[in-house]
C-alpha positions, -999 to +999 in steps of 0.1 A: +709+892-478+702+856-487+706+846-451+682+872-440+654+861-465+658+825-454+654+835-418+622+855-426+607+826-445+615+803-415+598+827-391+567+838-412+557+804-426+540+787-396+519+818-388+507+820-424+495+785-424+477+790-390+459+820-403+447+802-434+434+773-412+414+797-390+398+813-420+387+779-434+372+770-400+352+802-398+339+798-434+328+762-426+309+773-394+292+802-412+280+779-440+266+754-415+248+781-395+233+795-427+219+762-437+204+756-403+187+790-402+175+788-438+196+817-451+218+795-472+201+770-495+217+737-505+214+726-541+187+700-534+166+722-512+159+751-535+125+737-547+112+730-512+122+764-500+104+781-528+073+761-521+073+770-485+077+807-493+048+804-518+025+788-492+035+815-466+024+843-490-010+827-497-040+844-480-051+828-447-018+811-442-007+810-406+024+830-397+031+808-366+044+819-333+081+811-337+074+773-331+069+762-366+039+760-389+029+725-377+021+738-342+006+770-353-020+753-376-030+725-351-067+729-343-081+724-308-096+690-302-130+689-285-134+664-257-160+638-264-183+623-237-207+594-238-242+599-224-234+575-195-205+599-186-228+628-178-258+633-155-283+660-147-294+669-112-326+653-101-351+657-073-351+629-047-358+622-011-327+615+009-332+592+039-308+600+068-300+582+101-294+594+136-268+577+158-269+575+195-245+556+218-242+548+254-242+519+279-271+495+284-290+499+316-316+477+334-347+499+341-361+472+364-335+472+392-338+475+430-316+477+460-324+456+491-319+476+523-319+467+560-351+480+576-337+479+611-304+478+628-287+446+640-263+419+632-266+401+598-271+364+608-273+349+573-273+358+536-282+329+513-274+344+479-244+359+461-236+377+428-253+360+399-279+342+420-315+343+406-342+353+431-379+356+431-400+385+444-409+378+481-381+353+486-364+355+520-327+360+514-313+365+549-320+374+585-309+402+609-306+396+646-323+423+666-312+424+702-341+424+728-368+419+702-379+385+717-383+399+752-401+429+739-425+407+721-432+387+753-438+419+772-463+431+747-481+397+748-483+399+787-498+434+785-525+422+762-535+395+787-536+420+815-558+444+794-582+416+787-585+407+823-592+444+831-619+445+805-636+414+819-636+428+854-650+461+842-677+444+823-688+424+854-688+455+876-708+475+851-734+446+848-739+444+885-742+481+889-769+482+863-790+456+882-785+474+914-796+507+898-828+490+885-836+480+921-827+515+932-800+504+955-774+527+939-776+560+921-773+566+884-740+583+889-725+550+901-737+533+869-721+560+847-688+556+866-688+519+860-696+524+823-666+548+820-643+523+837-654+497+811-646+520+782-611+527+796-604+490+800-614+483+764-592+512+751-562+498+771-567+465+755-567+480+720-535+499+728-518+467+740-529+449+708-514+477+686-481+476+706-479+439+700-485+443+663-458+469+661-434+446+679-443+417+656-437+440+625-403+450+638-395+413+642-405+407+605-382+435+595-353+412+605-360+391+574-345+403+542-370+398+514-364+402+476-384+432+463-383+420+426-375+390+406-341+390+389-304+384+393-282+395+422-258+420+407-238+429+438-236+419+475-227+448+497-223+431+531-214+397+545-229+377+574-216+388+608-215+425+599-234+451+619-261+467+599-278+501+604-313+510+592-315+517+554-280+502+548-276+486+513-275+448+514-280+435+478-285+450+443-309+431+421-315+436+383-340+422+359-323+416+325-354+406+306-356+442+292-327+466+288-325+502+277-300+523+259-298+558+273-287+584+247-291+621+240-298+642+209-297+679+201-327+702+203-326+706+165-330+668+160-356+658+186-385+670+165-378+641+140-381+614+168-412+599+182-420+573+209-424+539+193-400+545+164-380+514+154-342+514+159-313+491+152-290+487+181-254+473+177-240+459+209-203+453+214-196+415+211-226+408+188-222+406+150-259+412+142-279+443+154-307+439+179-341+455+171-355+480+195-378+509+199-378+544+214-394+541+248-392+576+262-381+611+253-373+636+280-397+665+282-369+691+287-333+697+277-305+696+302-295+732+311-258+728+306-256+708+274-289+716+257-292+678+250-325+659+254-324+623+268-338+595+247-343+559+261-345+530+236-358+497+249-347+463+235-360+428+244-336+406+262-357+376+271-328+352+265-306+374+288-277+373+264-269+409+270-258+424+303-263+458+318-232+481+312-224+468+277-217+496+253-241+499+224-249+522+194-284+528+181-292+539+145-325+556+139-337+558+102-353+592+095-375+596+065-372+627+043-403+646+035-386+671+012-377+667-025-341+678-028-319+685-058-293+658-058-262+645-077-243+613-075-214+613-051-191+602-079-197+635-097-181+656-070-145+668-069-129+686-040-098+700-024-089+706+012-110+684+035-136+672+010-114+650-012-136+640-042-166+617-040-163+614-003-162+652+001-195+659+019-195+647+055-221+622+066-236+646+091-270+651+074-267+688+081-265+715+053-233+734+048-209+712+067-185+704+039-152+722+035-165+747+009-141+734-018-164+709-034-170+714-072-184+697-103-175+699-140-203+712-163-206+712-201-220+747-208-224+760-243-199+735-256-171+742-231-160+728-198-169+749-167-156+742-132-184+751-108-182+753-070-212+738-052-226+740-017-236+706-004-263+695+021-277+662+032-261+630+020-275+595+017-247+569+017-271+541+009-281+555-025-249+573-031-264+607-037-259+641-021-280+673-019-267+703-038-279+736-023-261+760-047-241+758-079-263+738-103-298+738-117-320+709-129-309+716-165-272+715-158-251+689-177-226+675-151-198+651-157-208+619-138-173+611-127-139+626-122-116+628-153-079+636-153-063+666-171-095+686-175-091+723-183-117+750-178-127+765-211-118+735-232-142+725-259-165+695-250-194+677-267-216+646-263-210+618-288-246+608-288-275+632-285-288+647-252-317+622-254-297+598-233-296+623-204-331+615-192-322+579-186-291+588-167-308+612-143-317+586-117-286+564-116-253+567-133-228+539-133-192+549-127-177+553-163-146+536-174-116+553-191-131+567-223-123+589-252-128+620-230-099+612-207-078+601-237-085+634-254-078+654-223-044+636-219-036+644-256-044+681-251-022+683-220+007+668-240 
């Protein structure tokens, strides 16, 4: 029996100690969990726990939302804005501009053509040569023209001799008729012969003049003063009537040929000043609208507009590409806001949201502004119209009224419905209606960041 008891003690002893250790561990974990959850109170925490329970039972005490009393009792902080950080829509006239582009052309240009067929004997000018109106530039050889001229001259001499003979015969017949040696019929016959001879002389003279004119057509004469732009033939080539020989341009006055839509032509007038930028020149060249086409082109519905610019120094050349800007005055008072007050998504992208088209309703439709309405922030979508990049203002067609209080710039972390107020009175708004400087980081952005955190 003794041996048996000793074996049992040897077998049961380790398991007993393991069970006691597990119980102690469980008791320790339970005590720690109770302290963490507040169900078990440590000796030094009894007073603070009782105070917390007393405050929780007081009327008006916040029960919290499971996140602690500190967060449940935290009041909402109102965003504060300075007067310079808000603006009210104002009425203004927005000047716009119309842009036209195209190549420069020389309206005073001419093509010298051969008046008659023949071989080009000489051509004394080439590209870039300056010529005068009436200057002989070359000659064309016309086969048989000299012999034809001699023939016409001989015919004239023969016709003159016939006229002289007819005059003598008629004079003698008149004397004989007075002496009644011949009849009156013979006198009439001699008079008719004299008339025929005179007519033949006139015909021969006209033929000679025609031949001489044809001979003059062999000379190539400049039709206008200017510069030779292109030489189409070379000496020795055979020419046909009306074949192109030279192209001559006058560069002292150039034109820019552009086109506008039918909805824009009513704002243009002949004589309006324009600024023309020509490729290769740093400064724009002044010009004016010279002509406006009376009808639109059937296919494109575009109306041609020609703008003239002075080129007395001949710095510019025909064919250079140029862009003309026409300033258009605005006769309508429009409700406007600063561009900096706009925000946008999609294609608008903030202050640059409205496109510089000058046409209403061309923005992406996502433009918006932030308003302070009854002490809270309101995000309001707006419909934009004409824009004036020079003054930095844009027309607002829908979304705001003249009494709206709009944030003058974009702030980060704004939330619709958040409380907002002006630090100083609304009296400062009247001064900020015309021009609002872009605000710096202020208490409003700091407060908005604090609320987001």
